[in-house]
C-alpha positions in Angstrom: -2.1 -25.9 42.0 -1.7 -29.7 41.7 -4.9 -31.6 41.0 -5.3 -35.3 41.1 -6.0 -37.2 37.8 -9.6 -37.6 38.9 -10.1 -33.8 39.6 -8.4 -32.9 36.2 -10.7 -35.3 34.4 -13.8 -33.8 36.0 -12.8 -30.2 35.5 -11.8 -30.9 31.9 -15.1 -32.5 31.2 -17.0 -29.6 32.9 -15.2 -27.2 30.6 -16.0 -29.3 27.6 -19.6 -29.7 28.3 -19.9 -25.9 29.3 -18.4 -24.9 26.0 -20.8 -27.2 24.0 -23.8 -25.9 25.9 -22.7 -22.3 25.0 -22.7 -21.2 28.7 -25.3 -23.3 30.3 -24.9 -24.9 33.8 -23.8 -28.5 33.8 -25.1 -31.1 36.1 -22.9 -33.6 38.0 -24.8 -36.4 36.5 -23.9 -35.3 32.9 -20.2 -35.3 33.9 -20.5 -38.7 35.5 -22.0 -40.2 32.4 -19.3 -38.9 30.2 -16.4 -40.1 32.3 -18.1 -43.2 33.4 -17.9 -42.6 37.2 -20.3 -42.6 40.0 -22.3 -39.3 40.4 -21.5 -39.4 44.0 -17.8 -39.3 43.2 -18.3 -36.3 41.0 -20.3 -34.4 43.7 -17.5 -35.0 46.3 -14.9 -33.8 44.0 -16.9 -30.8 43.0 -16.9 -29.6 46.7 -13.2 -29.5 46.6 -13.0 -27.8 43.2 -15.6 -25.2 44.5 -13.6 -24.6 47.6 -10.5 -23.9 45.5 -12.4 -21.4 43.3 -12.3 -23.5 40.2 -15.8 -24.2 39.8 -19.0 -22.2 40.8 -22.4 -23.8 41.7 -25.6 -22.7 40.1 -28.7 -23.2 42.2 -32.2 -24.1 41.0 -33.9 -26.7 38.9 -31.8 -25.8 35.9 -28.6 -25.3 38.0 -25.5 -27.2 38.1 -21.7 -26.2 37.7 -19.8 -23.8 35.6 -16.0 -23.5 35.5 -14.5 -20.3 36.6 -11.5 -18.4 35.0 -9.3 -19.9 37.7 -10.5 -23.3 36.6 -9.4 -22.7 33.0 -6.1 -21.5 34.3 -5.6 -24.7 36.5 -5.5 -26.6 33.3 -3.5 -24.2 31.4 -6.4 -23.1 29.2 -7.5 -19.4 28.5 -11.1 -18.6 28.9 -12.2 -17.0 25.7 -15.5 -15.0 25.6 -16.0 -15.1 21.9 -14.5 -18.3 20.7 -14.2 -19.2 17.1 -14.4 -22.9 16.1 -11.2 -24.1 14.6 -11.8 -27.0 12.1 -10.3 -30.4 13.0 -10.1 -33.4 10.8 -9.2 -37.0 11.8 -8.1 -39.2 8.8 -9.6 -36.5 6.5 -13.1 -36.6 8.2 -14.4 -33.6 10.3 -14.1 -34.3 14.0 -16.0 -32.1 16.5 -15.4 -34.1 19.6 -12.5 -32.0 20.6 -11.1 -28.5 20.2 -7.4 -27.4 20.2 -6.7 -24.8 22.9 -3.0 -24.4 22.1 -0.1 -25.8 20.0 3.5 -26.0 21.1 6.4 -27.2 18.9 9.3 -29.4 20.1 12.6 -30.5 18.5 12.6 -27.4 16.2 16.4 -27.4 15.6 16.2 -31.1 14.8 16.8 -31.5 11.0 15.2 -34.9 11.0 11.9 -34.3 12.7 9.4 -31.8 14.2 6.9 -32.7 16.8 4.0 -30.7 18.2 1.9 -31.0 21.3 -1.7 -30.2 21.0 -3.4 -29.1 24.3 -7.0 -30.2 23.8 -10.4 -29.6 25.3 -12.7 -32.6 25.1 -12.5 -36.4 25.0 -9.2 -37.4 23.3 -9.7 -41.2 23.9 -11.3 -41.5 20.5 -8.1 -40.2 18.8 -6.1 -43.2 18.1 -2.2 -43.6 17.8 -1.3 -43.6 14.1 -4.3 -41.4 13.0 -3.7 -38.3 10.9 -4.9 -35.1 12.5 -5.4 -31.8 10.7 -6.1 -28.6 12.7 -6.9 -25.2 11.1 -7.1 -22.8 9.7 -6.7 -20.8 12.9 -8.7 -17.4 13.0 -5.8 -14.9 12.8 -2.8 -16.3 10.9 -4.7 -19.1 9.1 -2.3 -21.7 10.4 -2.9 -25.3 9.4 -1.0 -28.1 10.9 -1.2 -31.7 9.9 0.5 -34.7 11.4 0.5 -38.3 12.6 -0.6 -39.0 16.3 2.4 -40.6 18.0 1.4 -40.2 21.7 -1.6 -39.2 23.8 -1.8 -38.0 27.4 -5.3 -38.6 28.7 -4.6 -37.0 32.0 -3.4 -33.6 30.8 -5.4 -33.9 27.5 -2.4 -33.5 25.2 -1.9 -35.1 21.8 1.6 -35.4 20.4 2.0 -35.5 16.7 4.9 -35.9 14.2 4.2 -33.0 11.8 3.7 -33.5 8.1 2.6 -30.1 7.0 2.6 -26.7 8.6 1.1 -23.9 6.5 0.5 -20.3 7.4 -0.5 -17.2 5.4 1.2 -13.8 6.2 -1.1 -11.5 7.9 -0.8 -8.6 5.4 -3.2 -6.4 3.7 -3.7 -6.6 0.0 -2.7 -2.9 -0.5 0.8 -3.8 0.8 1.3 -6.5 -1.8 -0.6 -5.4 -4.9 1.1 -3.8 -7.9 -0.4 -0.3 -7.9 1.2 1.1 -11.1 -0.8 -1.0 -13.5 -1.7 -0.5 -17.1 -5.3 -0.4 -17.8 -7.2 -0.6 -21.1 -9.9 1.8 -22.3 -13.0 -0.1 -23.5 -12.9 1.5 -27.0 -9.6 0.4 -28.3 -9.3 -2.4 -30.7 -8.0 -6.0 -29.9 -4.9 -5.4 -31.9 -4.0 -2.2 -29.9 -4.6 -4.1 -26.6 -2.2 -6.8 -27.8 0.4 -4.2 -28.5 -0.1 -2.7 -25.0 0.2 -6.0 -23.2 3.4 -6.9 -25.2 5.0 -3.5 -24.5 4.2 -3.7 -20.9 5.2 -7.4 -20.7 2.1 -8.4 -18.9 -0.5 -11.2 -19.5 -3.7 -9.3 -18.6 -5.0 -5.9 -17.7 -8.3 -4.5 -16.4 -10.7 -2.5 -18.7 -11.5 0.7 -16.9 -14.2 3.4 -17.5 -14.3 6.5 -15.2 -12.0 4.7 -12.8 -14.4 1.7 -12.5 -13.4 -1.8 -13.6 -15.9 -3.1 -16.3 -13.9 -6.1 -17.5 -10.5 -7.7 -17.9 -8.5 -8.8 -20.9 -5.9 -11.5 -20.9 -3.6 -12.9 -23.6 -6.1 -15.8 -23.9 -8.9 -13.4 -24.7 -6.7 -11.8 -27.4 -5.6 -15.1 -28.8 -9.3 -16.3 -29.0 -10.4 -13.1 -30.7 -7.5 -13.3 -33.3 -8.4 -16.9 -34.0 -12.0 -15.8 -34.7 -10.8 -13.1 -37.0 -11.9 -10.3 -34.7 -8.5 -8.5 -34.1 -10.2 -5.2 -35.2 -13.1 -5.6 -32.7 -13.1 -3.2 -29.7 -12.0 -4.5 -26.4 -15.4 -4.0 -24.8 -17.0 -6.6 -27.1 -14.5 -9.4 -26.3 -13.4 -8.7 -22.7 -14.2 -10.9 -19.9 -17.0 -9.1 -18.1 -16.8 -11.4 -15.0 -14.6 -8.9 -12.9 -13.5 -10.3 -9.6 -12.3 -7.6 -7.3 -11.0 -7.4 -3.7 -10.9 -4.5 -1.3 -7.4 -3.1 -0.7 -8.1 -3.3 3.1 -8.6 -7.1 2.9 -6.0 -9.6 4.1 -4.0 -11.8 1.9 -5.7 -15.1 2.9 -8.9 -13.7 1.5 -7.2 -13.1 -2.0 -6.0 -16.8 -2.0 -9.4 -18.1 -1.0 -11.1 -16.0 -3.7 -8.6 -17.0 -6.5 -9.2 -20.6 -5.6 -13.0 -20.3 -5.6 -13.1 -18.4 -8.9 -10.3 -20.5 -10.5 -8.4 -17.4 -11.5 -4.9 -16.0 -11.2 -5.5 -12.3 -10.7 -7.8 -9.9 -8.8 -8.6 -6.3 -9.4 -7.8 -4.3 -6.1 -10.4 -1.5 -5.5 -10.9 1.1 -2.8 -14.1 1.5 -0.7 -15.8 3.3 -3.7 -15.1 0.5 -6.1 -12.4 2.4 -8.0 -9.4 0.6 -9.3 -6.2 0.8 -7.1 -4.1 -2.0 -8.4 -4.0 -5.7 -9.2 -2.7 -8.7 -7.3 -1.7 -12.0 -8.9 -0.8 -15.5 -7.8 2.8 -14.6 -8.8 2.7 -11.7 -6.2 1.5 -14.1 -3.4 4.2 -16.7 -4.3 6.9 -14.1 -4.2 5.7 -12.9 -0.8 5.7 -16.4 0.6 9.0 -17.2 -1.1 10.6 -14.4 0.9 10.1 -16.2 4.1 11.6 -19.5 2.6 14.5 -17.6 1.1 15.2 -15.8 4.4 15.2 -19.1 6.3 17.6 -20.8 4.0 20.0 -17.9 3.8 20.0 -17.6 7.6 20.7 -21.2 8.1 23.7 -21.1 5.8 25.4 -18.3 7.7 
């Protein structure tokens, strides 16, 4: 279905206002004010859009117009019942005037550049050429894309960017990446004994466990500190770090990254739904997983 530029503008504005109103009917005067057109022009075009099944009228004092599912399709948008807001920044500042409906990449085989087209709902006229736009993280794959705006199509509401950064976190559960055969420490052993275990196992830290439940964690830093204070014969429970940060084995990888960053730590104790220790996941585990993707890409391109 081919719409005129004016019809596209009106329908696009209706969809944008409808989303912001969280499902309320939109009056023609509201649309006219946004697009700076005569209300009569909007009403005339609405008659056509209604006849094509792209818009429905809502009678009554609080009535107006609502876009139909076909209206979304006409602009290559998908109507989402439970929409999640995806953060957008322009020049490092939050920008809520628009939302990105879809992202498509171009020039992917080109070794010199990679461009992306952002299909947007909302008024893109406030997005200037040369601005730096950042979109994400998206709900599922936690994709973040950042780039420089190099073109703008005000009729189809498309922003073209030269990509600067593309980041995504594998959608995998913690239990699929965690080290499950871990060495735990009983709370009653000495610092000296704990140090011997860490050296023997070639690890930099271990959880302190009582009856299957984590009660603390000991790292090489904790042991070094205890030795410096002349406490190498003290029991582990007295000098362990009692701030145990855990993560459920069914949680996704991005949550582990977020928790490590917020707590400024490099490892998390993995537990089951009863709180019992199932393993451990470290920054090294996460980097190794992400590194597999990069390594595969390089080896594939060198074939």
